[in-house]
N, C-alpha and C positions, 0 to 999 in steps of 0.2 A: 732623478738625478741621472738618467739615463739622456733624458732630454737635453738637461744642462749640456752634457759632454757633447751631444749631438752639435748643438748650437757653438760650442766651442770649437769643434772641428770646422764647421761652416765658416765661420767667422775668422779662424785662422787661415783656410784656403784664400779667401777673398783678400785677406791682406797681403798676402804674398802677390798674389796678382796685380793688387795696387801698385805694391812696392817695384816690381819687373815693369810696368808698364810706365812708371815715374822715371826709372833709369832710360828707358828706352829712348824716352822723348830728350831726356838730358843730354843722351850721347850726340844725337843728331844736331843738338846746337852747340857743339865743341869744333873748334877750328880744324882746318884739314892739317896743320903741319904736325909732322909726327913727332910724339913725344918720347922723352929719353927711354931707354930701354931699362928700366928699373926692376923688371920680374925677373925672379930667379928661377922660373919655369917649373916650380915646383906644383905640387898638388893643390888644387883649390877647392874649396867643398868638399863634397864626398864624391872621389872616385873622379874628378874632372881635371885637366892639364891645359896649359896656355902652349899653344905652338910657335915656336922661335919665329916660323914664318910668317906668323900675323902680329905684327909690331904694333899695328895701327889699331887694332880691336881693342875695347874696352873689357877690363877685367870682368869676369863672372860674378854677379852680385848673389848672395847667398841673404835671403830672408829670414829673419829671427822669428820663429813662430812663436807667440806667447803661450806660457807653461798653463795658464790659467783664464778664467773667466775675468778675474778682476783685472788680468793684463790685459785681456782684448778691449775691456771698457777703458781703461787708461789712454789705449792706442787711439781708441774713438775719440777720446777727450782731446789729443793732442792733434789729432788730424783735423779738427774742426778749430784749431787755432789758427791766426792768419798765416799765410804762406810766406817761407823767406826767399832771397835770391837762389837762383841756379848753384851759384857757386856754395852757398850754405849747405843747400839739398846734398849736392855731391859730397861735401865734407863730411854731413851727418851721415848718408848712406855708406860712406867708407868707413865710418866710425862705427856704424852697425854691422858691415861684413867683417869687420876685426873681430867683433865680439862674438858673431856667429861663428866665425874660425876657431873660435876657442871652444864655443861648448856647443856642437851640432850633437853632440851622442848623448848629453843628456838631456836636450829636447825630445829626441826620439824614445828614449830610456821612458821619461815622462808620460809619452803616449801610450807606449806598449803597458807601461804600467797602471795608466788609467783603462787601457781597454780590458786589462786581464782583471782589475777590480770590477769594472763593468759586468766581466762574464761571469765572474764569480758571485757578484750581488744578482746578475738574473738567475744563475744555477740555483740559488738560495732561494729565490723568488719561487721559482718552477718546484721546487722541494717543498717549501710550503704550501704552494698551490696544491701540489699533489697530496700531502697530507691531508689540507682543508677537504679536497674532493674525497678523499677515502673516508675522512670524518663524517663528511655528507651523507656517502654512500651508506655508513654502517648505521648512520642516525636514521635515513630513509627504510632501512632493513629494519630496525629496530621500532621505527613508528608504525610500519606494514603489520610487522608480526604483532605488535600492540593492539592494532585496530582489528586485526584478526581474532585475536584472543579474546577481547572485548565484544567484538561482534556474536562470536561462539558464546560467549558468558552472558550476554544480551538475550539471544536465543533460549540458551539454557532457563533464563530467568522467566522469559515467557511461556515455556513451556511448562513450567513448573507453577506459573501461577496460574495458567489455564487448568493445568491437573488440581490446583487447588480450590478456584471458583468451581470447577466441576463436583468434588468431594463435597464443599459446603453446599451446592444445591442439593446433592443427594443427602445430605446431613440434615438440611432443611425437609425435605421431605419425609425424610424416617422421622423427624421430629413431629410433624404433622401427622402421621400417621401413628405414632405412639401416643401424641395427645388423644387423638379419636378412640385408640382402644383404650387408653385410660378412662376417658368419659365412659365409653361404653363398659368396662369393667365396673366402674362404679355403679353406674345404674342397674348393672345385673347383681352386684352385691347388695346395693340398697333392695333391690326386688326380691333378693334371696332372705333379707331379715324378715323375721316372723314379725307379724304385724296383726293388730286388731281391725285394722280398717274403720269404718264409720261406725259409730255405735247405735245399739237400737232406737234411741232416741233420735237421733240424727236422719235415719233410714226412715222411721215412722212419719216424721214432720215431711219427708220430701215425697212421699207416698203421698199423704194427705194433701198437700199443696199441688200435687197434679193431678190428682181426681178435681179440686176446687177449680182448676184453671180448665179442664174440660168443659165442667159444668157451665162455668160463665161465659166460656166462648160459645157454647151451643144456644146459651141464652141471648146472648149479643146477636147472635146471627139469624135466629128462626123463631125468636119469643113472638113474631107477629105473623108468622107463617104458620099456616094449617096444613095439615096432611102432607108434610114434609117426607117421609118415608114413602107412603102409597106414591106422591107423586114421582118420586125418585125411581121406584121400583117400574113405573109405569114409562118411563121416558127413557130408563138404561136398560132395560129388560132386552137381553141377549149383546149386551157390551162386552167385548172381548178385555181383558188387562186385568188389574188388580183394583178391588173395588171395595169401599169401606161397607157398604150397605148391602149389596149382592154379594158377596163374599163370606159375611158371617152371619147374615139374619136368617132365619128359621121359620117353618110354618108356623111353629107355634106363638112365635113373635107376631107374626102378620094377623093370625086370628085375635090376638091380644089386643093390638092396637086398632083392629076393627070393631071390638066389643068394647074397648075403653079408649077413645080416643085422645083423653087426656094424659096417658103416658106414650103421645109421640115424642115428646123433646126428652124423657126418660131412656126411652129406647135409644133415641139419637147417641144421648151419652155412651149409653152401654155398646154399640156397636163403635162406635171412636175407642173407646178402652178395650174392646176385644182387638180392634186392628192393632193398637200399639202394643198391647202381652203378646200378640202373635209374632210380631217384629222384632221386639225387643226385649221384653220383660219375661216370656217364657224360658224355662229351664231348660229346654231342647237347644235353643239358640245359645251358642259358644259365642261368637263374636260379630256384631251387625256386619252387612255387607260381604261376607266371606261367599264363596262359589258353595256351592250345594255339595256338592262332591267332598269338597275339605270338611265342610261342619258336618257332613254324615260320618266321614271318617273320624273327628274328633270325638263325637256321640258315640260312636262304637268303641274307643279307647277308653271314654269313660264308664262307659257299661260295663266293660271288661275289667276295669279296675276294680270296680263296685262287686263285683260278682266272684273276685278271687276266693280262693278256699286255701287254707285259713285265711280269714278275710284281715286286710291290715287296718289300721287305725282312722277312723273316721277323719281325724283332724289331719292327718299325713295326705290321706287323699283328696282333703279341700285344699290344702296348702301347695300340692300339684297344680290343681286347678287355679287357683291363683296366679301363680307363677307362668302359667298358661297365657292367662289372660294378659298380665302385665307384658310378656315377652311378644303377644301378638300387637299390644297397646305401641310398643315401641317401634314398629315396623314401620317405614313410610307407605309400602304398598297396602296393609292395614289401615293406616289411618285415612288414606284416601277411599279405600273401600268403604269405612265406615263414613264420612261425609257424603258420600254418593248414596250410600243409604238412607242418611236423614233428608237429602234433598228429594228422593223418591218418594218417601213415606210422607211429606209435608205436601209433596204435588199430589199425590194418590187421593188423600185427603180432601185437598180443595175441588179436585177434578170430580169427586163421587156427589158433590153437591151442586156441580155449576147448572144443572137444568132445574134449579129451584132458584139460585142465588148465585151470580157470577162471583167467583172468587180468585180468578187466575192473575189478576193484577197485583202485584205486590204492594204497589200503593195503595190497595184499599184496607180500609180499617178492618183490622181481623186477621189481615195475611200473616204478618210478623207474630201476632199472638199464636195462630197456628204452627209456626217454624219454633216457636220458643217451646210451645207443648211437647214437640219432637224431641226436640233436643233436650229437656228434661226427663223424657221417659228413657231416651238413651244414656245419660248420664245416671239415673237411676238403676238401672240394669247393671253398670260398668262398676258401680259402689257396691252395689251388692254381690256380684262375683268378685271383688278384691277383698272381701271379709273372710275370716277363718269360718264363722258361724254359716250354717246353711238355713237359707230362705226361700219361700215360694210363694205364689201367689193363686192361691187356691179360691175357685168360685164357692164352695160349699165346705168348710172345711168340718163340719157336722152331719154333712149328707149321710154316711154311712152307718151312722147311729140312727137315723129316723127309721121309724117302722113302715111310714108311707111315703114315698118319694113325692116331693110338691107340694106337701102340706106343711103348715107352719102352726105348730103348737103354743100354747099358751106358755109352756115350761122355757121354750126356745126365743121367746119373746125379745129379752134383752139382749141376745146374741147377734141382731141384724142392726143394721139401719135401713129402714123401712120407707118405702115410697107409698103413699096411698093410691091404688089404680081409679078411685073415682075424681079424687082432685088432682093427682098428678105432683103432689108435694108430699114431704118427709112427714113422718108422725113423729110427733113430740114424745119425748121419752118418758114424760109424766102421764101421756093417756093411757087407758086402760082398756082393752079390745074385750070382746063378748064371747066368751067360748062356749061350744055346745058341751055335751055330756062326755065326750072324748077326749076336750082338751083341745078341739080345733078352733083357730081363730079364722082361717082363710087359706088363699091358695096362692102359692109361689109361683108367678108368671115367667120371671127372667130374673137375672143376675145384672144389676149393673155395672157395679165395680167389685173385683174379687178381691177376699179378704188377702192382707198381708201375714204371713205366719212363719215365725222362727221354728226351725224344725226340732223335734225332740233328740236328745244326746241320750247318753247310758246313765247321765247322772241327773238331765233335767227333764222335764216335760215341753211340750210344745207351747209357744207363747202366740196369743193372737194380739199382732199389734195393731192393726189395724180391721176394724169390723168389715164384713162383705155388706155392700148395699144392693137389697134387692126390691123388686116392684111386688106389692101383694095384693089380691083381691081380696079384701076381708068377708066375709058371713055376714058380719053385722057392721053399720056404718058406725063410724068413730068420729065423735065430736072435733073439728079440725080445731076453733078457738084459737086464740093469740095472734101474732102477726104472721103476715104471708111470708113463707119461706118455702122456695121451692125446692130445694134438698136437704132442707134441714140447716 
């Protein structure tokens, strides 16, 4: 609306100037004769007068200013019409001047009223603009405050999330530890449960299989080799380190095989059996692979418990030993020590006969059998130590009852598994030896396999589960007969 009013004022000013210019041109074209003085010298227009000294001057023309935009448009349309004559234009201008004389104040009042309305509108617009700006500023402040609160809340949520994640990781770690502890407790509870372990029959079968495995391995490796022990002694004499032959052979053994060369294989079996007994099956061996100081300390504890006065119940003592072995078996370091002891034992057995036959290559036939024999001996020792009953491997459980050490009596004939020194083979159980007047049938040269005995208790006597195997030099020859069988 302000722009329309401005155009309106501009058009009105232009029309007034155009009217004045047209009037001036028309006056110049009038004749020079003086017209009649019909002027009443009254005020013309707004504050102007006609002087009596100017009779020939034309009267002042007051241009009517259109009071609206539509009037301006109408005026423009009229100006575009064909021009009339000067006389008509003069008459028309005089008529307009007369109209303007009648309404000059109304036109000025309209302009002032429009200007006032325009100012009011501008002021109203300015007020609205100010209100909008204030509202915009309030919204900006609210937005900034909301963004600040949102950032603070987001930061708090992130901190809580990090804290929750940390708590979750701690809970997962604690859960793993609790699970490990639970499994350990289960193992301990299970190990503390009273158990009978393997039965006598199972242990008996395991020991019998072990003895046969040693015999078959020796026969496979040295059946066609003569004087194995003497060749090994000659080649390895003075050698350092563990040795199956040099570490366990006695002078009586050497004299025996010199006199009875057929006992060479039987003595080899006996030496391997002695070595495995010393490494795994002996009652002094608490756990294979333990350091000597640790094992010695545990042996002293066992001895102290056995010597308590008053003595504790033997079953309780054996339960403590079973728990000790199970605890050691569950330790990772003890497991590694056991595996190392098995490797060392198998390597020692093979290296003890390298001067006779090369057995240092694992791919050679018999090398895997040697490792399996060592593992079977260690497993048997572990099974024996995990039973409540007490067992031992005794070379001669009846030696204390004999009147003469190293002498085989006819009455003890059935207590042993016997190998004849003349043939190197087992004597049949159906054979009948010849005895002298004192009941002597021969001389015991050495023990091939010790007996496997269940120790006596307060309510039960000792039980011989596996007879000892011995080599005997008979005073009188025993007919061999039957099919060849090296060890029975």
